[in-house]
C-alpha positions in Angstrom: 68.2 -61.5 -50.7 67.2 -57.9 -50.8 65.9 -55.6 -48.1 62.2 -55.3 -48.0 61.3 -51.9 -49.6 59.4 -49.3 -47.7 56.0 -48.8 -49.4 55.2 -45.2 -49.8 51.8 -45.1 -51.4 49.6 -47.0 -53.8 47.3 -45.3 -56.2 44.1 -47.1 -57.0 43.2 -47.7 -60.6 40.0 -48.7 -62.3 39.4 -52.4 -63.0 39.5 -53.2 -66.7 36.8 -55.8 -67.4 37.3 -56.4 -71.0 39.9 -55.8 -73.7 43.7 -55.3 -73.6 45.0 -51.9 -72.8 47.1 -50.3 -75.5 50.7 -49.6 -74.8 51.1 -46.0 -73.8 54.3 -43.9 -73.6 55.1 -41.8 -70.6 53.8 -38.3 -71.1 56.4 -35.6 -71.7 54.8 -33.6 -68.9 55.8 -36.2 -66.3 58.2 -34.4 -63.9 61.5 -36.1 -63.1 63.7 -34.6 -60.5 66.9 -32.9 -61.6 68.5 -31.5 -58.5 71.8 -29.8 -58.4 74.8 -30.1 -56.1 76.5 -27.2 -54.5 78.8 -26.9 -57.6 75.8 -26.7 -59.9 76.1 -30.2 -61.4 73.8 -33.2 -60.9 74.6 -36.9 -61.0 72.9 -38.7 -63.9 71.2 -42.0 -63.2 70.1 -45.1 -65.1 67.0 -47.0 -64.2 66.5 -50.6 -65.4 63.5 -52.9 -64.8 63.1 -56.7 -64.7 60.2 -59.0 -64.0 60.7 -62.3 -62.2 57.9 -63.8 -64.2 57.4 -62.0 -67.5 54.4 -64.3 -68.3 52.2 -64.9 -65.3 48.8 -66.3 -64.6 46.7 -64.3 -62.2 47.7 -65.3 -58.6 51.2 -66.4 -59.5 54.0 -65.2 -57.2 56.5 -62.7 -58.7 57.6 -59.2 -58.7 58.8 -56.2 -60.8 62.2 -54.9 -59.6 63.7 -51.6 -60.6 67.4 -50.9 -60.2 68.7 -47.3 -60.1 72.4 -46.7 -60.5 74.4 -43.4 -60.7 76.4 -43.1 -63.9 79.0 -41.2 -62.0 80.8 -42.1 -58.7 78.2 -40.4 -56.6 77.1 -43.3 -54.4 73.8 -45.2 -54.3 70.7 -43.2 -55.3 67.9 -42.7 -52.9 64.3 -41.7 -53.3 61.1 -43.0 -54.9 60.4 -45.2 -58.0 57.0 -45.0 -59.6 55.7 -48.1 -61.5 53.5 -47.4 -64.5 51.5 -49.9 -66.5 50.3 -48.8 -69.9 50.9 -45.2 -68.8 49.0 -45.4 -65.5 50.6 -45.4 -62.1 50.1 -48.6 -60.1 52.3 -47.8 -57.1 55.3 -46.1 -55.6 58.1 -47.8 -53.8 61.1 -46.3 -52.0 64.6 -47.5 -53.0 66.4 -49.7 -50.5 70.0 -49.2 -49.5 71.2 -51.2 -52.5 69.3 -49.0 -55.0 66.4 -51.5 -55.7 62.7 -51.1 -55.5 60.3 -54.0 -56.0 56.5 -54.2 -56.6 54.7 -57.6 -56.2 52.8 -58.7 -59.3 49.8 -59.2 -57.1 49.6 -55.4 -56.9 48.8 -55.1 -60.6 46.6 -58.2 -61.2 43.2 -56.7 -60.1 43.6 -53.8 -62.4 44.6 -55.4 -65.7 42.9 -57.6 -68.3 44.7 -60.6 -69.7 47.2 -59.8 -72.4 50.5 -58.0 -72.9 51.1 -54.7 -71.0 53.9 -52.2 -71.1 55.6 -51.5 -67.8 58.1 -48.8 -66.9 59.8 -47.7 -63.8 60.3 -43.9 -63.3 62.9 -42.8 -60.7 61.9 -39.4 -59.5 65.4 -38.2 -58.4 66.5 -37.1 -55.0 69.3 -35.0 -53.5 72.2 -34.9 -56.0 70.6 -37.6 -58.2 68.7 -36.9 -61.4 65.6 -38.8 -62.3 65.4 -41.4 -65.0 63.0 -43.7 -66.7 63.5 -47.4 -67.6 63.1 -48.9 -71.1 59.5 -50.3 -71.3 59.2 -53.9 -70.2 56.5 -56.3 -71.6 54.5 -58.1 -68.9 52.0 -60.6 -70.1 49.1 -61.7 -67.9 47.6 -65.0 -68.9 43.8 -65.3 -68.4 41.2 -67.8 -69.5 41.7 -68.5 -73.2 38.2 -69.9 -73.6 35.1 -69.5 -71.6 34.2 -72.5 -69.4 30.6 -73.4 -70.2 28.0 -76.1 -69.8 24.6 -76.7 -71.4 21.3 -77.8 -69.9 19.5 -80.3 -72.2 16.8 -82.8 -71.7 17.3 -86.6 -71.6 15.0 -89.2 -73.0 12.8 -89.0 -69.8 12.6 -85.2 -70.1 14.9 -84.5 -67.1 17.4 -81.7 -67.3 21.0 -82.8 -67.8 24.2 -80.8 -67.6 26.8 -81.4 -70.4 29.6 -81.3 -69.6 29.2 -81.5 -65.8 32.7 -81.4 -64.3 35.3 -78.7 -64.6 38.9 -78.3 -63.4 39.6 -74.6 -63.5 42.5 -72.5 -62.5 41.9 -69.6 -60.1 42.0 -66.3 -62.0 42.0 -63.4 -59.6 39.9 -61.4 -59.5 37.6 -63.6 -61.6 37.5 -66.8 -59.6 36.5 -70.1 -61.3 33.3 -69.5 -63.2 31.1 -71.5 -65.6 28.5 -70.1 -67.9 25.3 -72.2 -68.2 23.5 -72.3 -71.5 19.9 -73.4 -71.0 18.8 -75.0 -74.2 15.3 -75.9 -73.0 12.1 -74.0 -73.0 11.9 -74.3 -69.2 13.4 -71.9 -66.7 15.2 -73.3 -63.6 16.1 -72.1 -60.2 19.7 -72.9 -59.3 20.5 -75.1 -56.3 23.9 -75.3 -54.5 25.4 -77.5 -51.8 26.5 -81.1 -52.1 24.9 -84.0 -53.9 22.0 -85.2 -51.8 21.9 -82.0 -49.8 20.8 -79.1 -52.0 19.7 -75.5 -51.1 18.1 -72.9 -53.3 20.3 -70.2 -54.5 17.5 -67.7 -53.9 16.8 -65.1 -56.5 19.1 -66.7 -59.0 18.2 -69.0 -61.9 18.7 -69.9 -65.5 16.0 -68.4 -67.8 14.4 -70.5 -70.5 16.6 -70.5 -73.6 19.0 -68.2 -71.7 22.3 -67.8 -69.9 23.4 -67.7 -66.3 26.7 -68.0 -64.5 27.9 -69.8 -61.4 31.4 -69.9 -59.9 33.7 -70.7 -57.0 35.5 -67.7 -55.7 38.2 -69.3 -53.6 41.2 -71.2 -54.7 41.4 -74.8 -53.5 37.6 -75.1 -53.1 35.0 -77.1 -54.9 31.4 -76.0 -55.8 28.4 -78.1 -56.7 25.4 -76.7 -58.6 22.2 -78.2 -60.0 18.5 -77.5 -60.8 15.4 -79.3 -59.5 14.8 -82.6 -61.2 18.2 -82.7 -62.9 19.8 -86.1 -63.6 23.3 -84.7 -62.6 25.0 -81.6 -61.4 27.9 -79.2 -62.1 31.2 -79.8 -60.2 33.7 -76.9 -60.3 37.1 -77.7 -58.8 39.0 -74.4 -58.4 42.7 -74.9 -58.0 
C-alpha cells in the first residue's frame, strides 16, 4: 500500500470528441528545476512511470504511478510531478514520503478519445533535487469499435418495427450507452420512453423521415426503453 498523495492542482483540458491525438514530445521550453546545494552541486534524479492498466475501457479502475529516485545518496526526492498526455498537462500530484505520485485513470478519461496515447511524468525538482522526465508510456483507451445502431422498417401490416431491438452495451464514460436509429421509412416519428405498456413522449425529440436520431442510457447499471407510436416492438438498452 502507498500513502494517498496530496493533490495539488488539476488543469482542465478540452474534450476530444473524434480522432486519436497524435503523440507529442515534451517541448524543450518546459522548465525543470535544477536547484543547487550549498556546495554548488545538485542531486540528479530519475523518474519512471507505470500504468496499472495499460489497456483500459472507459470507467475501468486503475492509475498512473510515477516514481522519482535520486541517483546519488541524497535521500528521497520531494516536490511535484506533472502528468502529461500527448503533450498536454492532465494534472499535478505531490510526491509522497516514498517518492511516488499517482494519478487515477479516471482523471484522463473525459479528455481523451479512444486509441493509444503517449503519457510522461515530469518531476519539477525541489530543494537539492534536479528535475527529470520519464520515458513515454503508451496508454490505450478502448472505446466502442462499432457504432450500436437499429433500423426502423415497416412490417407486413405497415407498422414500424425496430431491428435489432435489444442491446447489451458497456458504459463508455463520458459517452454512456447510445444507439443510433436509422429511420428507413418515409414517415417521421416522435420518440417515446418509459417501460412497455407505459410510454411517455420524449418531447421535442423524434426520428425524421429517412433520417437519423440517437437515444441512450447515461448511467451504468440502468436499462432504457424507447419506442415510437404504433410500433410493433421497442428498443431495449441494457447499460452495464
